[in-house]
PQR file with spaces between the fields and no chain letter, atoms N, CA, C, O and H, PARSE charges and radii, in Angstrom:
ATOM       1  N    UNK     1      98.905   97.102  119.575 -0.4000 1.5000
ATOM       2  CA   UNK     1      97.995   96.934  118.633 -0.0000 2.0000
ATOM       3  C    UNK     1      97.938   97.993  117.519  0.5500 1.7000
ATOM       4  O    UNK     1      98.171   99.170  117.793 -0.5500 1.4000
ATOM       5  N    UNK     2      97.665   97.645  116.404 -0.4000 1.5000
ATOM       6  CA   UNK     2      97.510   98.609  115.401 -0.0000 2.0000
ATOM       7  C    UNK     2      95.972   98.978  114.986  0.5500 1.7000
ATOM       8  O    UNK     2      95.036   98.179  115.006 -0.5500 1.4000
ATOM       9  H    UNK     2      97.475   96.689  116.182  0.4000 1.0000
ATOM      10  N    UNK     3      95.905  100.345  114.608 -0.4000 1.5000
ATOM      11  CA   UNK     3      94.587  100.672  114.485 -0.0000 2.0000
ATOM      12  C    UNK     3      94.451  101.790  113.349  0.5500 1.7000
ATOM      13  O    UNK     3      95.474  102.329  112.925 -0.5500 1.4000
ATOM      14  H    UNK     3      96.666  100.995  114.592  0.4000 1.0000
ATOM      15  N    UNK     4      93.244  102.124  112.875 -0.4000 1.5000
ATOM      16  CA   UNK     4      92.981  103.225  112.045 -0.0000 2.0000
ATOM      17  C    UNK     4      91.862  104.083  112.755  0.5500 1.7000
ATOM      18  O    UNK     4      91.015  103.562  113.481 -0.5500 1.4000
ATOM      19  H    UNK     4      92.413  101.687  113.219  0.4000 1.0000
ATOM      20  N    UNK     5      91.921  105.486  112.483 -0.4000 1.5000
ATOM      21  CA   UNK     5      90.888  106.403  112.908 -0.0000 2.0000
ATOM      22  C    UNK     5      89.945  106.283  111.846  0.5500 1.7000
ATOM      23  O    UNK     5      90.354  106.454  110.697 -0.5500 1.4000
ATOM      24  H    UNK     5      92.609  105.909  111.893  0.4000 1.0000
ATOM      25  N    UNK     6      88.671  105.998  112.063 -0.4000 1.5000
ATOM      26  CA   UNK     6      87.576  105.962  111.032 -0.0000 2.0000
ATOM      27  C    UNK     6      87.407  107.151  110.438  0.5500 1.7000
ATOM      28  O    UNK     6      87.078  107.069  109.255 -0.5500 1.4000
ATOM      29  H    UNK     6      88.338  105.859  112.996  0.4000 1.0000
ATOM      30  N    UNK     7      87.547  108.411  110.950 -0.4000 1.5000
ATOM      31  CA   UNK     7      87.300  109.584  110.431 -0.0000 2.0000
ATOM      32  C    UNK     7      88.467  110.459  109.692  0.5500 1.7000
ATOM      33  O    UNK     7      88.328  111.547  109.133 -0.5500 1.4000
ATOM      34  H    UNK     7      87.815  108.478  111.911  0.4000 1.0000
ATOM      35  N    UNK     8      89.647  109.690  109.845 -0.4000 1.5000
ATOM      36  CA   UNK     8      90.867  110.320  109.394 -0.0000 2.0000
ATOM      37  C    UNK     8      91.747  109.402  108.795  0.5500 1.7000
ATOM      38  O    UNK     8      92.894  109.193  109.189 -0.5500 1.4000
ATOM      39  H    UNK     8      89.760  108.807  110.299  0.4000 1.0000
ATOM      40  N    UNK     9      91.132  108.785  107.716 -0.4000 1.5000
ATOM      41  CA   UNK     9      91.921  107.724  106.858 -0.0000 2.0000
ATOM      42  C    UNK     9      93.422  108.387  106.339  0.5500 1.7000
ATOM      43  O    UNK     9      94.303  107.568  106.078 -0.5500 1.4000
ATOM      44  H    UNK     9      90.200  108.955  107.396  0.4000 1.0000
ATOM      45  N    UNK    10      93.648  109.435  106.227 -0.4000 1.5000
ATOM      46  CA   UNK    10      94.775  110.014  105.756 -0.0000 2.0000
ATOM      47  C    UNK    10      95.875  110.176  106.958  0.5500 1.7000
ATOM      48  O    UNK    10      96.949  110.742  106.753 -0.5500 1.4000
ATOM      49  H    UNK    10      92.932  110.101  106.439  0.4000 1.0000
ATOM      50  N    UNK    11      95.510  109.624  108.244 -0.4000 1.5000
ATOM      51  CA   UNK    11      96.647  109.527  109.157 -0.0000 2.0000
ATOM      52  C    UNK    11      97.278  108.253  109.177  0.5500 1.7000
ATOM      53  O    UNK    11      98.183  107.915  109.939 -0.5500 1.4000
ATOM      54  H    UNK    11      94.638  109.164  108.411  0.4000 1.0000
ATOM      55  N    UNK    12      96.617  107.412  108.085 -0.4000 1.5000
ATOM      56  CA   UNK    12      97.246  106.160  108.258 -0.0000 2.0000
ATOM      57  C    UNK    12      97.183  105.126  109.400  0.5500 1.7000
ATOM      58  O    UNK    12      96.368  105.364  110.291 -0.5500 1.4000
ATOM      59  H    UNK    12      95.881  107.686  107.466  0.4000 1.0000
ATOM      60  N    UNK    13      98.002  103.908  109.503 -0.4000 1.5000
ATOM      61  CA   UNK    13      97.983  103.076  110.688 -0.0000 2.0000
ATOM      62  C    UNK    13      98.621  103.595  111.710  0.5500 1.7000
ATOM      63  O    UNK    13      99.687  104.193  111.561 -0.5500 1.4000
ATOM      64  H    UNK    13      98.665  103.715  108.779  0.4000 1.0000
ATOM      65  N    UNK    14      98.023  103.420  112.911 -0.4000 1.5000
ATOM      66  CA   UNK    14      98.721  103.908  114.100 -0.0000 2.0000
ATOM      67  C    UNK    14      98.867  102.719  115.055  0.5500 1.7000
ATOM      68  O    UNK    14      98.177  101.704  114.973 -0.5500 1.4000
ATOM      69  H    UNK    14      97.157  102.934  113.032  0.4000 1.0000
ATOM      70  N    UNK    15      99.780  102.920  115.929 -0.4000 1.5000
ATOM      71  CA   UNK    15     100.330  101.969  117.004 -0.0000 2.0000
ATOM      72  C    UNK    15      99.817  102.627  118.351  0.5500 1.7000
ATOM      73  O    UNK    15     100.127  103.755  118.733 -0.5500 1.4000
ATOM      74  H    UNK    15     100.341  103.746  115.996  0.4000 1.0000
ATOM      75  N    UNK    16      98.947  101.702  119.037 -0.4000 1.5000
ATOM      76  CA   UNK    16      98.512  102.130  120.447 -0.0000 2.0000
ATOM      77  C    UNK    16      99.819  102.032  121.422  0.5500 1.7000
ATOM      78  O    UNK    16     100.537  101.052  121.619 -0.5500 1.4000
ATOM      79  H    UNK    16      98.695  100.785  118.727  0.4000 1.0000
ATOM      80  N    UNK    17      99.913  103.388  121.989 -0.4000 1.5000
ATOM      81  CA   UNK    17     100.851  103.368  122.928 -0.0000 2.0000
ATOM      82  C    UNK    17     100.385  103.034  124.343  0.5500 1.7000
ATOM      83  O    UNK    17     101.040  102.304  125.087 -0.5500 1.4000
ATOM      84  H    UNK    17      99.331  104.184  121.829  0.4000 1.0000
ATOM      85  N    UNK    18      99.280  103.573  124.669 -0.4000 1.5000
ATOM      86  CA   UNK    18      98.642  103.487  125.989 -0.0000 2.0000
ATOM      87  C    UNK    18      97.112  103.733  125.832  0.5500 1.7000
ATOM      88  O    UNK    18      96.627  104.289  124.847 -0.5500 1.4000
ATOM      89  H    UNK    18      98.747  104.167  124.066  0.4000 1.0000
ATOM      90  N    UNK    19      96.312  103.213  127.017 -0.4000 1.5000
ATOM      91  CA   UNK    19      94.975  103.240  127.034 -0.0000 2.0000
ATOM      92  C    UNK    19      94.648  103.632  128.501  0.5500 1.7000
ATOM      93  O    UNK    19      94.627  102.698  129.303 -0.5500 1.4000
ATOM      94  H    UNK    19      96.706  102.761  127.817  0.4000 1.0000
ATOM      95  N    UNK    20      94.424  104.713  128.903 -0.4000 1.5000
ATOM      96  CA   UNK    20      94.300  105.067  130.413 -0.0000 2.0000
ATOM      97  C    UNK    20      92.784  105.853  130.527  0.5500 1.7000
ATOM      98  O    UNK    20      92.591  106.979  130.068 -0.5500 1.4000
ATOM      99  H    UNK    20      94.442  105.472  128.251  0.4000 1.0000
ATOM     100  N    UNK    21      91.880  105.141  131.139 -0.4000 1.5000
ATOM     101  CA   UNK    21      90.688  105.999  131.336 -0.0000 2.0000
ATOM     102  C    UNK    21      90.023  106.481  130.030  0.5500 1.7000
ATOM     103  O    UNK    21      89.636  107.648  129.984 -0.5500 1.4000
ATOM     104  H    UNK    21      92.036  104.226  131.512  0.4000 1.0000
ATOM     105  N    UNK    22      89.879  105.767  129.094 -0.4000 1.5000
ATOM     106  CA   UNK    22      89.293  106.085  127.701 -0.0000 2.0000
ATOM     107  C    UNK    22      90.244  107.062  126.903  0.5500 1.7000
ATOM     108  O    UNK    22      89.888  107.346  125.759 -0.5500 1.4000
ATOM     109  H    UNK    22      90.193  104.819  129.132  0.4000 1.0000
ATOM     110  N    UNK    23      91.456  107.625  127.403 -0.4000 1.5000
ATOM     111  CA   UNK    23      92.282  108.319  126.774 -0.0000 2.0000
ATOM     112  C    UNK    23      93.313  107.494  126.113  0.5500 1.7000
ATOM     113  O    UNK    23      94.193  107.003  126.821 -0.5500 1.4000
ATOM     114  H    UNK    23      91.745  107.395  128.333  0.4000 1.0000
ATOM     115  N    UNK    24      93.310  107.281  124.824 -0.4000 1.5000
ATOM     116  CA   UNK    24      94.137  106.293  123.977 -0.0000 2.0000
ATOM     117  C    UNK    24      95.193  107.226  123.208  0.5500 1.7000
ATOM     118  O    UNK    24      94.914  108.179  122.480 -0.5500 1.4000
ATOM     119  H    UNK    24      92.596  107.679  124.249  0.4000 1.0000
ATOM     120  N    UNK    25      96.329  106.792  123.497 -0.4000 1.5000
ATOM     121  CA   UNK    25      97.497  107.506  122.819 -0.0000 2.0000
ATOM     122  C    UNK    25      97.896  106.615  121.726  0.5500 1.7000
ATOM     123  O    UNK    25      98.194  105.446  121.970 -0.5500 1.4000
ATOM     124  H    UNK    25      96.555  106.018  124.088  0.4000 1.0000
ATOM     125  N    UNK    26      97.925  107.134  120.426 -0.4000 1.5000
ATOM     126  CA   UNK    26      98.161  106.355  119.406 -0.0000 2.0000
ATOM     127  C    UNK    26      99.383  107.263  118.503  0.5500 1.7000
ATOM     128  O    UNK    26      99.318  108.483  118.350 -0.5500 1.4000
ATOM     129  H    UNK    26      97.683  108.084  120.227  0.4000 1.0000
ATOM     130  N    UNK    27     100.348  106.500  118.027 -0.4000 1.5000
ATOM     131  CA   UNK    27     101.381  107.050  117.117 -0.0000 2.0000
ATOM     132  C    UNK    27     101.027  106.650  115.680  0.5500 1.7000
ATOM     133  O    UNK    27     101.306  105.524  115.269 -0.5500 1.4000
ATOM     134  H    UNK    27     100.401  105.509  118.152  0.4000 1.0000
ATOM     135  N    UNK    28     100.429  107.540  114.932 -0.4000 1.5000
ATOM     136  CA   UNK    28      99.994  107.452  113.595 -0.0000 2.0000
ATOM     137  C    UNK    28     101.291  107.487  112.650  0.5500 1.7000
ATOM     138  O    UNK    28     102.284  108.095  113.050 -0.5500 1.4000
ATOM     139  H    UNK    28     100.202  108.455  115.266  0.4000 1.0000
ATOM     140  N    UNK    29     101.298  106.938  111.584 -0.4000 1.5000
ATOM     141  CA   UNK    29     102.527  106.882  110.698 -0.0000 2.0000
ATOM     142  C    UNK    29     102.458  108.418  109.919  0.5500 1.7000
ATOM     143  O    UNK    29     103.512  108.985  109.631 -0.5500 1.4000
ATOM     144  H    UNK    29     100.491  106.444  111.259  0.4000 1.0000
ATOM     145  N    UNK    30     101.352  108.933  109.657 -0.4000 1.5000
ATOM     146  CA   UNK    30     101.350  110.230  108.722 -0.0000 2.0000
ATOM     147  C    UNK    30     100.957  111.183  109.634  0.5500 1.7000
ATOM     148  O    UNK    30     101.107  112.307  109.155 -0.5500 1.4000
ATOM     149  H    UNK    30     100.496  108.473  109.891  0.4000 1.0000
ATOM     150  N    UNK    31     100.485  111.194  110.833 -0.4000 1.5000
ATOM     151  CA   UNK    31     100.092  112.252  111.835 -0.0000 2.0000
ATOM     152  C    UNK    31     100.789  112.450  113.134  0.5500 1.7000
ATOM     153  O    UNK    31     100.638  113.468  113.810 -0.5500 1.4000
ATOM     154  H    UNK    31     100.363  110.281  111.222  0.4000 1.0000
ATOM     155  N    UNK    32     101.598  111.398  113.488 -0.4000 1.5000
ATOM     156  CA   UNK    32     102.298  111.594  114.747 -0.0000 2.0000
ATOM     157  C    UNK    32     101.479  111.122  115.738  0.5500 1.7000
ATOM     158  O    UNK    32     100.529  110.366  115.534 -0.5500 1.4000
ATOM     159  H    UNK    32     101.720  110.571  112.940  0.4000 1.0000
ATOM     160  N    UNK    33     101.893  111.637  117.041 -0.4000 1.5000
ATOM     161  CA   UNK    33     101.314  111.142  118.300 -0.0000 2.0000
ATOM     162  C    UNK    33      99.959  111.757  118.571  0.5500 1.7000
ATOM     163  O    UNK    33      99.931  112.987  118.566 -0.5500 1.4000
ATOM     164  H    UNK    33     102.665  112.251  117.207  0.4000 1.0000
ATOM     165  N    UNK    34      98.886  111.140  118.795 -0.4000 1.5000
ATOM     166  CA   UNK    34      97.724  111.744  118.918 -0.0000 2.0000
ATOM     167  C    UNK    34      96.871  110.933  120.238  0.5500 1.7000
ATOM     168  O    UNK    34      96.962  109.727  120.468 -0.5500 1.4000
ATOM     169  H    UNK    34      98.909  110.140  118.799  0.4000 1.0000
ATOM     170  N    UNK    35      96.091  111.853  120.967 -0.4000 1.5000
ATOM     171  CA   UNK    35      95.341  111.372  122.156 -0.0000 2.0000
ATOM     172  C    UNK    35      93.964  111.340  121.603  0.5500 1.7000
ATOM     173  O    UNK    35      93.452  112.348  121.116 -0.5500 1.4000
ATOM     174  H    UNK    35      96.016  112.832  120.780  0.4000 1.0000
ATOM     175  N    UNK    36      93.310  110.103  121.679 -0.4000 1.5000
ATOM     176  CA   UNK    36      91.883  109.955  121.250 -0.0000 2.0000
ATOM     177  C    UNK    36      91.118  109.542  122.506  0.5500 1.7000
ATOM     178  O    UNK    36      91.474  108.739  123.369 -0.5500 1.4000
ATOM     179  H    UNK    36      93.727  109.284  122.075  0.4000 1.0000
ATOM     180  N    UNK    37      90.009  110.246  122.433 -0.4000 1.5000
ATOM     181  CA   UNK    37      88.970  110.127  123.526 -0.0000 2.0000
ATOM     182  C    UNK    37      88.187  108.795  123.167  0.5500 1.7000
ATOM     183  O    UNK    37      87.237  108.851  122.386 -0.5500 1.4000
ATOM     184  H    UNK    37      89.719  110.898  121.732  0.4000 1.0000
ATOM     185  N    UNK    38      88.596  107.567  123.753 -0.4000 1.5000
ATOM     186  CA   UNK    38      87.831  106.407  123.377 -0.0000 2.0000
ATOM     187  C    UNK    38      86.391  106.280  123.799  0.5500 1.7000
ATOM     188  O    UNK    38      85.699  105.331  123.430 -0.5500 1.4000
ATOM     189  H    UNK    38      89.367  107.521  124.388  0.4000 1.0000
ATOM     190  N    UNK    39      85.948  107.240  124.573 -0.4000 1.5000
ATOM     191  CA   UNK    39      84.528  107.321  124.646 -0.0000 2.0000
ATOM     192  C    UNK    39      83.757  107.835  123.552  0.5500 1.7000
ATOM     193  O    UNK    39      82.552  107.597  123.462 -0.5500 1.4000
ATOM     194  H    UNK    39      86.509  108.011  124.873  0.4000 1.0000
ATOM     195  N    UNK    40      84.367  108.508  122.738 -0.4000 1.5000
ATOM     196  CA   UNK    40      83.889  109.241  121.580 -0.0000 2.0000
ATOM     197  C    UNK    40      84.140  108.711  120.374  0.5500 1.7000
ATOM     198  O    UNK    40      83.312  108.784  119.465 -0.5500 1.4000
ATOM     199  H    UNK    40      85.346  108.701  122.811  0.4000 1.0000
ATOM     200  N    UNK    41      85.236  108.157  120.248 -0.4000 1.5000
ATOM     201  CA   UNK    41      85.788  107.442  118.840 -0.0000 2.0000
ATOM     202  C    UNK    41      86.076  106.074  119.167  0.5500 1.7000
ATOM     203  O    UNK    41      86.690  105.742  120.181 -0.5500 1.4000
ATOM     204  H    UNK    41      85.909  108.097  120.986  0.4000 1.0000
ATOM     205  N    UNK    42      85.597  105.228  118.243 -0.4000 1.5000
ATOM     206  CA   UNK    42      85.872  103.896  118.358 -0.0000 2.0000
ATOM     207  C    UNK    42      86.991  103.575  117.305  0.5500 1.7000
ATOM     208  O    UNK    42      86.646  103.610  116.124 -0.5500 1.4000
ATOM     209  H    UNK    42      85.098  105.497  117.419  0.4000 1.0000
ATOM     210  N    UNK    43      88.139  103.302  117.570 -0.4000 1.5000
ATOM     211  CA   UNK    43      89.275  103.131  116.530 -0.0000 2.0000
ATOM     212  C    UNK    43      88.920  101.634  116.080  0.5500 1.7000
ATOM     213  O    UNK    43      88.495  100.696  116.754 -0.5500 1.4000
ATOM     214  H    UNK    43      88.419  103.274  118.530  0.4000 1.0000
ATOM     215  N    UNK    44      89.246  101.722  114.673 -0.4000 1.5000
ATOM     216  CA   UNK    44      89.288  100.253  113.834 -0.0000 2.0000
ATOM     217  C    UNK    44      90.639   99.367  114.158  0.5500 1.7000
ATOM     218  O    UNK    44      91.778   99.784  113.945 -0.5500 1.4000
ATOM     219  H    UNK    44      89.592  102.484  114.125  0.4000 1.0000
ATOM     220  N    UNK    45      90.407   98.427  114.558 -0.4000 1.5000
ATOM     221  CA   UNK    45      91.689   97.387  114.674 -0.0000 2.0000
ATOM     222  C    UNK    45      92.270   97.011  113.286  0.5500 1.7000
ATOM     223  O    UNK    45      91.485   96.788  112.364 -0.5500 1.4000
ATOM     224  H    UNK    45      89.482   98.088  114.731  0.4000 1.0000
ATOM     225  N    UNK    46      93.468   96.940  113.116 -0.4000 1.5000
ATOM     226  CA   UNK    46      93.966   96.446  111.804 -0.0000 2.0000
ATOM     227  C    UNK    46      94.652   95.295  112.221  0.5500 1.7000
ATOM     228  O    UNK    46      95.485   95.269  113.128 -0.5500 1.4000
ATOM     229  H    UNK    46      94.105   97.121  113.865  0.4000 1.0000
ATOM     230  N    UNK    47      94.228   94.201  111.437 -0.4000 1.5000
ATOM     231  CA   UNK    47      94.780   92.743  111.593 -0.0000 2.0000
ATOM     232  C    UNK    47      95.477   92.371  110.414  0.5500 1.7000
ATOM     233  O    UNK    47      96.081   91.301  110.487 -0.5500 1.4000
ATOM     234  H    UNK    47      93.552   94.223  110.700  0.4000 1.0000
ATOM     235  N    UNK    48      95.538   92.984  109.369 -0.4000 1.5000
ATOM     236  CA   UNK    48      96.047   92.455  108.101 -0.0000 2.0000
ATOM     237  C    UNK    48      96.715   93.670  107.413  0.5500 1.7000
ATOM     238  O    UNK    48      95.960   94.560  107.022 -0.5500 1.4000
ATOM     239  H    UNK    48      95.047   93.853  109.310  0.4000 1.0000
ATOM     240  N    UNK    49      98.034   93.803  107.224 -0.4000 1.5000
ATOM     241  CA   UNK    49      98.598   94.844  106.649 -0.0000 2.0000
ATOM     242  C    UNK    49      98.760   94.782  105.165  0.5500 1.7000
ATOM     243  O    UNK    49      99.267   95.747  104.593 -0.5500 1.4000
ATOM     244  H    UNK    49      98.647   93.079  107.541  0.4000 1.0000
ATOM     245  N    UNK    50      98.358   93.690  104.464 -0.4000 1.5000
ATOM     246  CA   UNK    50      98.481   93.491  103.193 -0.0000 2.0000
ATOM     247  C    UNK    50      97.396   94.141  102.322  0.5500 1.7000
ATOM     248  O    UNK    50      97.425   94.009  101.099 -0.5500 1.4000
ATOM     249  H    UNK    50      97.946   92.906  104.929  0.4000 1.0000
């Protein structure tokens, strides 16, 4: 799944690697691999890349 972080648009689009117990590991194009607390941050899904 592709996502964006609502507070970090400069990170670009990220690909979700795993989601275990509200810990979401995402590999962002501009920021690399990040672990997001899904209980605190609602990532925005990306459906259209155009």
